[in-house]
C-alpha positions as CSV (number, residue, x, y, z in Angstrom):
1,M,-115.0,-66.3,-331.7
2,A,-111.4,-65.3,-331.4
3,V,-108.9,-67.6,-329.7
4,A,-107.1,-66.2,-326.7
5,L,-103.4,-66.5,-327.1
6,P,-100.9,-66.4,-324.2
7,R,-99.5,-63.2,-325.6
8,D,-102.9,-61.6,-325.5
9,L,-103.5,-62.7,-322.0
10,Q,-100.2,-61.2,-320.9
11,Q,-101.0,-57.9,-322.6
12,D,-104.4,-57.9,-320.9
13,A,-102.8,-58.6,-317.5
14,S,-100.3,-55.8,-317.9
15,L,-103.0,-53.4,-319.0
16,A,-105.2,-54.3,-316.1
17,K,-102.3,-53.8,-313.8
18,R,-101.6,-50.3,-315.2
19,R,-105.3,-49.5,-315.0
20,H,-105.4,-50.5,-311.3
21,A,-102.2,-48.5,-310.6
22,E,-103.8,-45.5,-312.3
23,L,-106.9,-45.8,-310.3
24,C,-104.9,-46.0,-307.1
25,R,-102.9,-43.0,-308.1
26,Q,-106.1,-41.0,-308.9
27,K,-107.6,-42.1,-305.6
28,R,-104.6,-40.7,-303.8
29,I,-104.5,-37.5,-305.9
30,F,-108.2,-36.7,-305.8
31,N,-108.6,-37.5,-302.1
32,A,-108.7,-34.0,-300.5
33,R,-107.5,-35.2,-297.0
34,N,-104.5,-37.0,-298.4
35,R,-103.7,-34.2,-300.8
36,I,-103.7,-31.5,-298.0
37,I,-101.9,-33.5,-295.4
38,G,-99.7,-35.4,-297.8
39,G,-99.8,-38.7,-295.8
40,D,-99.5,-42.2,-297.1
41,T,-102.4,-44.2,-295.6
42,E,-101.1,-47.4,-296.8
43,A,-97.8,-46.8,-295.2
44,W,-99.6,-45.8,-292.1
45,D,-101.8,-48.8,-292.1
46,V,-98.7,-51.0,-292.5
47,Q,-97.0,-49.2,-289.6
48,V,-100.1,-49.6,-287.4
49,H,-100.4,-53.2,-288.3
50,D,-96.7,-53.8,-287.7
51,R,-97.0,-52.0,-284.3
52,K,-100.0,-54.1,-283.3
53,V,-98.2,-57.2,-284.3
54,K,-95.2,-56.1,-282.4
55,E,-97.3,-55.2,-279.3
56,A,-99.1,-58.6,-279.6
57,T,-95.7,-60.3,-279.9
58,E,-94.3,-58.4,-276.9
59,K,-97.4,-59.1,-274.9
60,A,-97.3,-62.8,-275.7
61,R,-93.6,-62.8,-274.9
62,H,-94.2,-61.0,-271.6
63,E,-97.0,-63.4,-270.7
64,T,-94.8,-66.3,-271.5
65,F,-92.0,-64.9,-269.3
66,A,-94.6,-64.2,-266.5
67,A,-95.9,-67.7,-266.7
68,E,-92.4,-69.0,-266.6
69,M,-91.6,-66.8,-263.6
70,R,-94.7,-68.0,-261.8
71,Q,-93.7,-71.5,-262.5
72,N,-90.2,-70.9,-261.3
73,D,-91.5,-69.2,-258.2
74,K,-93.7,-72.2,-257.4
75,I,-90.8,-74.5,-257.9
76,M,-88.6,-72.3,-255.7
77,C,-91.3,-72.3,-252.9
78,I,-91.6,-76.0,-253.1
79,L,-87.8,-76.5,-253.0
80,E,-87.5,-74.0,-250.1
81,N,-90.2,-75.7,-248.1
82,R,-88.5,-79.1,-248.8
83,K,-85.2,-77.7,-247.7
84,K,-86.7,-76.3,-244.5
85,R,-88.4,-79.6,-243.8
86,D,-85.2,-81.6,-244.5
87,R,-83.2,-79.2,-242.3
88,K,-85.8,-79.5,-239.5
89,N,-85.8,-83.3,-239.7
90,L,-82.0,-83.3,-239.7
91,C,-81.8,-81.1,-236.6
92,R,-84.4,-83.3,-234.9
93,A,-82.5,-86.4,-235.7
94,I,-79.2,-84.8,-234.5
95,N,-80.9,-83.7,-231.2
96,D,-82.4,-87.2,-230.7
97,F,-79.0,-88.8,-231.3
98,Q,-77.3,-86.3,-228.9
99,Q,-79.9,-86.9,-226.2
100,S,-79.6,-90.6,-226.6
101,F,-75.9,-91.2,-227.1
102,Q,-74.1,-87.9,-226.4
103,K,-75.3,-86.7,-223.1
104,P,-73.4,-83.8,-221.5
105,E,-72.5,-85.9,-218.4
106,T,-70.8,-88.5,-220.5
107,R,-68.3,-86.1,-222.0
108,R,-64.7,-86.3,-220.9
109,E,-64.5,-82.5,-220.1
110,F,-67.9,-82.2,-218.5
111,D,-66.4,-81.6,-215.1
112,L,-64.9,-78.4,-216.4
113,S,-68.3,-76.9,-217.4
114,D,-70.6,-78.7,-214.9
115,P,-73.1,-76.1,-213.6
116,L,-73.6,-78.1,-210.4
117,A,-69.8,-78.6,-209.8
118,L,-69.9,-76.4,-206.7
119,K,-72.8,-78.4,-205.2
120,K,-71.2,-81.7,-206.0
121,D,-67.7,-80.7,-204.8
122,L,-66.6,-81.6,-201.3
123,P,-65.9,-78.8,-198.9
124,A,-62.4,-77.6,-198.3
125,R,-62.2,-79.8,-195.2
126,Q,-64.7,-82.2,-193.6
127,S,-63.1,-82.4,-190.2
128,D,-60.2,-81.0,-188.3
129,N,-58.3,-84.2,-188.9
130,D,-58.9,-84.3,-192.7
131,I,-55.9,-85.8,-194.5
132,R,-56.4,-83.1,-197.3
133,N,-55.5,-80.4,-194.8
134,T,-51.8,-80.3,-195.5
135,I,-49.5,-77.6,-194.3
136,S,-49.1,-76.1,-197.8
137,G,-52.9,-76.1,-198.3
138,M,-53.4,-73.5,-195.5
139,Q,-56.9,-74.7,-194.8
140,K,-56.6,-74.6,-191.0
141,F,-55.1,-71.9,-188.7
142,M,-55.1,-71.4,-185.0
143,G,-58.6,-70.7,-183.8
144,E,-60.2,-71.7,-187.1
145,D,-61.3,-75.3,-186.1
146,L,-64.8,-76.5,-187.0
147,N,-65.8,-76.5,-183.3
148,F,-65.0,-72.9,-182.9
149,H,-68.5,-71.8,-182.0
150,E,-69.1,-74.6,-179.5
151,R,-65.6,-74.0,-178.0
152,K,-66.3,-70.3,-177.7
153,K,-69.6,-70.9,-176.1
154,F,-68.0,-73.4,-173.6
155,Q,-65.3,-70.8,-172.8
156,E,-67.9,-68.2,-172.2
157,E,-69.8,-70.5,-169.8
158,Q,-66.6,-71.4,-168.1
159,N,-65.6,-67.7,-167.7
160,R,-69.1,-67.0,-166.3
161,E,-68.8,-69.9,-163.8
162,W,-65.3,-68.7,-162.8
163,S,-66.7,-65.2,-162.2
164,L,-69.6,-66.5,-160.1
165,Q,-67.2,-68.6,-158.1
166,Q,-64.9,-65.7,-157.5
167,Q,-67.9,-63.6,-156.4
168,R,-69.0,-66.3,-154.0
169,E,-65.5,-66.7,-152.6
170,W,-65.2,-63.0,-152.2
171,K,-68.6,-62.8,-150.4
172,N,-67.6,-65.8,-148.1
173,A,-64.2,-64.2,-147.3
174,R,-65.9,-60.9,-146.6
175,A,-68.4,-62.6,-144.3
176,E,-65.6,-64.5,-142.5
177,Q,-63.6,-61.3,-142.0
178,K,-66.6,-59.5,-140.6
179,H,-67.3,-62.5,-138.3
180,A,-63.7,-62.5,-137.1
181,E,-63.7,-58.8,-136.4
182,S,-67.0,-59.0,-134.4
183,C,-65.5,-61.9,-132.3
184,L,-62.3,-59.9,-131.7
185,V,-64.3,-56.9,-130.6
186,S,-66.5,-59.0,-128.3
187,C,-63.6,-60.7,-126.7
188,S,-61.8,-57.4,-126.0
189,F,-64.9,-55.9,-124.5
190,T,-65.5,-58.8,-122.2
191,S,-61.9,-58.9,-120.9
192,G,-61.9,-55.2,-120.3
193,F,-65.2,-55.3,-118.4
194,R,-64.0,-58.1,-116.2
195,R,-60.8,-56.3,-115.4
196,I,-62.8,-53.2,-114.3
197,L,-65.1,-55.3,-112.1
198,S,-62.2,-57.1,-110.4
199,H,-60.2,-53.9,-109.8
200,P,-62.6,-51.0,-109.5
201,E,-60.2,-48.8,-107.7
202,T,-57.6,-49.0,-110.5
203,S,-57.9,-46.0,-112.7
204,A,-58.3,-47.4,-116.3
205,P,-57.7,-45.3,-119.3
206,A,-60.6,-43.8,-121.1
207,P,-61.9,-46.3,-123.7
208,N,-61.9,-45.4,-127.3
209,P,-65.3,-44.1,-128.5
210,L,-65.0,-45.9,-131.8
211,L,-64.3,-49.2,-129.9
212,L,-67.3,-48.6,-127.6
213,S,-69.6,-48.0,-130.5
214,C,-68.4,-51.2,-132.2
215,M,-68.8,-53.2,-128.9
216,S,-72.3,-51.8,-128.3
217,R,-73.4,-52.7,-131.8
218,T,-71.9,-56.1,-131.4
219,S,-73.1,-56.9,-127.9
220,F,-76.5,-55.1,-128.2
221,P,-77.6,-55.3,-131.7
222,G,-80.9,-53.6,-130.9
223,L,-79.2,-50.3,-130.0
């Protein structure tokens, strides 16, 4: 039995390597598909493998980024909700403090923006003798007193009474004048009739027809 020396082993390994390379070359040469197309399947396999590795790597990278983005979105939502809640609590606390210690009516300039200022304010004058009615204020003129309506009504009543009194006086004066005229006519008729009876022979002037008609109406009302 021969002893295998290292030199022999090295020669056998190189021979096997050349034999394997020759077989691979023959496989490439005698393969009709590769010979016609002229492609390198090993290079293609390497490219396909590299592409798959690259795609897997990109997919894993994208999934990592997506997971990180989802995590960041959750964190942002939590922080936004916390910010809204804190802002709401702060606004509530500010409103409570203002309602308790900073009421509008306690402000120094509240009288300038009071919505009920006109209702709370006093009128321009409360009476005709109000001390605020100065001459420069021009709040009171002739005929503009607070009792204007009552005074006007009283004046109207007084004018009506005066008118009625004048009418009564005129009627009384008219009645007295008529009575005096009737008495005068009656006295003239009586004196004339007596004179005629006492001196029938004396020719008296013809009486006035108007006077006779007046005397007849006065002495004999039924005629």
